[in-house]
N, C-alpha and C positions, 0 to 999 in steps of 0.2 A: 523469556516469553515462550509459553507453551502453545503450540498450534492445536486447534480442535481436530477431531478425526474428520478428514476430508477425502472425497473421491473426485476423480477427474470431472471437471465441469460443474462442480457444486457452486452455486452462487454465493459469493462472500463479500463482506465489507472489510476493508483494511484501514485501520486508524494508524497513522504514522506521522512522524515529524520530519520536516525538511529544513535546510539551512535558510537563513534570512540574511540578506546583505543590504545595507542602506548606506549609500555613498554620501548622503547629506551630512553637513556639519551638525553636530549635536553635543550637548554637554557630556562630560565623563559619566555623570550620574545617569542620564538617559541611555547612553551607550551600554553601561554596565547592567541595565535592567532589561536589555533586549532579549527576546525569547525566540526559539525556533517556531516555524509555522506549523500549526496543527492541520493535518490533511486527512482527507477521506477519499478512498478509491473503492469503486464497486466493480466487480468482474467475476469471472469464472475461474476457479482453481485449476491450475495446470500441474505444477509440481513444486517441490521444495527440497533444499539440502540443509545442512546445518548452518549454512551461511546466507542462503538466498531463498526468496519466495517468488514464484512466477504465477501471474494471473493473465487472463485475456479479457480485454474490455469488450471485444466483439468476436463472434464466431460466424462462419458461413452456415448456410442452411443444413448441409450434411455433416457438419462438424469436422471437416478435413482441413480447413484453413482458419487461422486466427491471428489476432494481434497479440502482442506480448508486452507486459510491464514487469520489470524485475526490481524487487526490493531487497536491499541488504537487511538481514534479520534484525540487526541492531537499531534500525530506525522504526521498527514496527512496535506500536504500543499494545494493539489488540486486534484480533481477527474474530469477526462474527460470522457464523454460518447463517445464511439467509434462507428463508422458505421461498419456494417458487419453482416453476418449471424451467427446464433447459431448452 
């Protein structure tokens, strides 16, 4: 997966997959057809490495404090750079 060219605090959308666990009894056929959950997160780009992407869902007014969400690169399907102000 290739990341778009991003700068600190660029607004982005991350499309990613997460594990699904269902403890309910089900047929082998239904269990074998289970899929991971498709997820969408919106935030502000913080940084990335070859293994991780970090975004912030919220920033304070002067951009000195932030929340953080860390994604392993392997779960990310797509990253979209969004238009908008910071």
